[in-house]
C-alpha positions in Angstrom: 0.0 0.0 0.0 1.4 3.4 -1.0 0.6 5.1 2.3 2.3 2.4 4.3 5.4 2.7 2.1 5.3 6.5 2.6 5.0 6.1 6.3 7.9 3.6 6.4 10.0 6.0 4.3 9.3 8.7 6.9 10.3 6.4 9.7 13.6 5.5 8.0 14.5 9.2 8.1 13.9 9.4 11.9 17.7 9.1 12.6 18.3 12.0 10.3 15.6 14.0 12.0 17.3 13.5 15.3 20.7 14.4 13.9 19.2 17.5 12.3 17.6 18.5 15.6 21.0 18.1 17.4 22.6 20.3 14.7 19.9 22.9 15.1 20.5 23.0 18.8 24.2 23.6 18.3 23.5 26.5 15.9 20.8 27.9 18.2 23.2 27.8 21.1 25.9 29.6 19.1 23.3 32.3 18.1 22.5 32.8 21.7 25.8 34.8 21.8 23.9 37.7 20.3 22.1 37.9 23.6 23.9 38.5 26.9 26.8 36.0 27.2 25.0 34.3 30.0 21.4 33.6 29.1 18.9 34.9 31.6 16.9 32.8 34.0 13.7 33.1 31.9 15.5 31.9 28.8 17.0 28.9 30.5 13.7 27.9 32.2 11.8 28.2 29.0 14.4 26.2 27.1 14.2 23.5 29.9 10.4 23.2 29.4 10.8 22.9 25.6 13.4 20.2 26.1 11.2 18.4 28.6 8.4 18.3 25.9 10.9 16.8 23.5 11.7 14.0 25.9 8.1 13.3 26.9 7.0 13.4 23.3 9.7 10.9 22.3 8.4 8.5 25.0 4.8 9.0 23.8 5.8 8.6 20.1 4.5 5.0 19.8 1.0 6.1 20.7 1.1 8.9 18.1 2.3 6.4 15.5 -0.7 4.1 16.2 -3.0 7.1 15.5 -1.2 7.9 12.3 -1.3 4.3 11.2 -5.1 4.3 11.9 -5.4 7.3 9.5 -3.4 5.4 6.9 -5.6 2.3 7.2 -8.8 4.4 7.0 -7.5 6.3 4.0 -6.5 3.1 2.2 -9.9 1.4 3.0 -11.8 4.4 1.7 -9.9 4.1 -1.6 -10.2 7.8 -2.3 -9.0 9.2 -5.7 -5.4 10.1 -6.1 -3.0 11.1 -8.9 -1.6 8.3 -11.0 1.7 6.9 -9.4 3.5 7.1 -12.8 3.0 10.9 -13.1 6.3 11.4 -11.4 8.2 8.9 -13.5 11.4 10.4 -15.0 11.5 13.4 -12.7 14.9 14.3 -11.4 15.2 13.7 -7.6 16.0 17.3 -7.0 12.8 18.4 -8.8 10.8 15.9 -6.8 12.3 17.3 -3.6 11.2 20.8 -4.6 7.6 19.6 -5.4 7.5 17.7 -2.1 8.7 20.8 -0.1 6.1 23.0 -1.8 3.3 20.4 -1.2 4.4 19.7 2.3 4.5 23.4 3.2 1.1 23.9 1.7 -0.3 21.2 3.9 1.5 22.7 7.0 -0.1 26.1 6.3 -3.6 24.6 6.4 -2.9 22.4 9.4 -1.4 25.4 11.2 -4.5 27.5 10.2 -6.8 24.8 11.6 -4.8 24.8 14.9 -5.5 28.6 15.2 -9.2 27.8 15.2 -11.4 27.2 18.2 -10.9 23.4 18.3 -7.3 23.2 17.3 -6.0 26.1 19.4 -5.8 24.2 22.7 -3.2 21.9 21.1 -1.2 24.7 19.4 -1.3 27.0 22.4 1.4 24.9 24.0 3.8 25.9 21.3 2.9 29.5 21.7 3.3 29.4 25.4 7.0 30.0 25.2 7.6 33.6 26.3 11.3 33.6 25.2 11.2 32.2 21.7 14.4 30.8 20.3 15.6 27.6 18.4 14.5 25.4 21.3 10.9 26.6 21.0 10.6 24.2 18.0 10.5 21.4 20.5 7.7 22.8 22.6 4.7 21.1 21.0 2.0 18.9 22.5 2.2 15.3 21.3 -1.1 15.8 19.4 0.3 18.6 17.3 2.6 16.3 15.2 -0.3 13.9 14.9 -2.4 16.7 13.3 0.5 17.9 11.1 1.3 14.4 9.9 -2.4 13.8 9.2 -2.5 16.7 6.8 0.9 15.8 5.3 0.1 12.1 4.8 -3.2 12.7 3.2 -2.1 15.5 0.9 1.3 14.0 -0.1 -0.4 10.6 -0.5 -3.0 12.1 -2.8 -0.2 13.4 -4.9 1.5 10.0 -5.0 5.0 11.4 -4.4 7.8 8.9 -3.8 8.4 8.2 -0.1 12.1 9.3 -0.2 11.1 12.7 -1.6 8.4 13.1 1.0 10.7 12.2 3.8 13.5 14.4 2.5 11.1 17.3 2.3 10.1 16.6 5.9 13.7 16.9 7.0 14.1 20.3 5.2 10.8 21.6 6.7 11.9 20.6 10.2 15.3 22.3 9.8 13.8 25.5 8.5 11.3 25.4 11.4 14.2 25.5 13.8 15.8 28.4 11.9 12.7 30.7 11.9 12.5 30.4 15.7 15.9 31.9 16.2 16.0 35.1 18.2 17.2 37.2 15.3 15.7 40.1 13.5 16.6 38.8 10.1 14.6 39.4 6.9 15.2 38.0 3.4 14.6 41.2 1.5 13.1 40.6 -1.9 12.9 36.9 -1.3 10.7 37.4 1.7 7.7 36.2 -0.1 9.4 32.9 -0.9 11.4 32.0 2.1 10.2 32.7 5.7 12.7 34.6 7.9 13.0 34.7 11.7 11.3 38.2 11.7 8.4 36.9 9.7 7.8 34.0 12.1 8.5 36.0 15.2 5.5 38.2 14.5 3.5 35.0 14.6 4.5 34.5 18.2 3.6 38.1 19.4 1.0 37.9 22.2 -1.6 40.3 20.6 -5.1 39.4 19.6 -4.7 41.6 16.5 -1.7 39.5 15.4 -3.3 36.1 16.2 -3.5 33.8 13.2 -1.1 35.7 11.0 2.1 34.5 9.3 1.1 30.9 9.4 3.5 29.5 6.7 6.5 27.5 7.7 8.6 28.1 4.6 6.7 30.1 1.9 5.0 33.3 3.1 3.3 33.4 -0.3 0.6 31.2 1.2 -0.2 33.9 3.7 -0.2 36.5 1.0 -2.6 34.4 -1.1 -5.0 33.6 1.7 -5.1 36.9 3.7 -3.0 36.0 6.7 0.2 38.0 6.0 1.6 40.8 8.0 4.9 42.7 7.8 4.9 45.7 10.2 8.7 45.9 10.5 10.9 45.0 13.6 9.1 42.8 16.1 7.5 44.7 19.0 5.5 43.4 22.0 5.6 40.5 24.3 5.9 36.9 23.0 3.9 33.9 24.3 0.2 33.2 25.0 -0.3 34.6 28.5 -3.2 36.7 27.3 -5.0 33.4 26.6 -4.3 32.2 30.1 -1.7 29.7 28.9 1.2 29.2 31.4 4.8 29.2 30.1 6.7 27.3 32.8 4.3 24.7 34.1 5.0 21.4 32.2 2.1 19.5 33.8 -0.5 22.2 33.2 0.7 22.5 29.6 0.4 18.8 29.0 -3.2 18.8 30.3 -4.2 22.1 28.7 -5.9 20.6 25.6 -7.9 18.2 27.6 -9.0 20.9 30.1 -9.9 23.3 27.3 -11.9 20.7 25.4 -13.7 19.6 28.5 -14.7 23.2 29.2 -15.9 23.5 25.6 -18.0 20.3 26.0 -19.5 21.6 29.2 -20.4 24.9 27.5 -21.9 23.0 24.5 -24.0 20.8 26.8 -25.2 23.8 28.8 -26.2 25.5 25.5 -28.1 22.4 24.4 -29.9 22.2 27.7 -30.9 25.8 27.6 -32.2 25.4 24.1 -34.3 22.3 25.1 -36.0 24.4 27.8 
């Protein structure tokens, strides 16, 4: 089954993903030198929470894999239409990688946009909880977030019928770029800013301001935001980072892990109360 082959190809790149993360950490640490030579207490504590999420997510990875495999089985059973597998025959591997990156980034944009909606936000709020955004913030994600991201990626990339190696290689590139855009740097890419996201572009996404919420959602290609009305570029980043205005803590690992469940439970109670009031 094509989807199972795709998933296996993604798993085979897991060692490369880990190596890439380690490389990203080294670079992020070096770039910390632009800050005070000794990082402040807030920076270190936030980085510690982000690393704790990486460890706990790694331990919970088998459960997430089961969910993703369930999606694969359901998709295969449904036998939904897809592009012919031979459409990519004869393409150069480099061209396939470019196609896979563009397709993967497009799926990430819509997954990210969904997670800025009412139902998805309790998951994504954990990533936004970091009040001192840097390269380590990449790791601060709830275990359910990669499940959502992989769901969008598997379905979209599988529909395209891209070779598993190209899809996995694109995943590696997207991950490395995700580390880069979280660096605490006020870098832009000038005239290429519409094509390649910069740290300034993504840093605005993390500003704790209701007026900014849900903007600059693309991981690699800001052109998606330009096309779908979620792009902003007000200049150097101003304002506090994090999600404190939404009541999300930044340094409580246990509360952050339980945050989606608590928020969804509150939504369910509110919905039931509304149904009961309507029935009266």
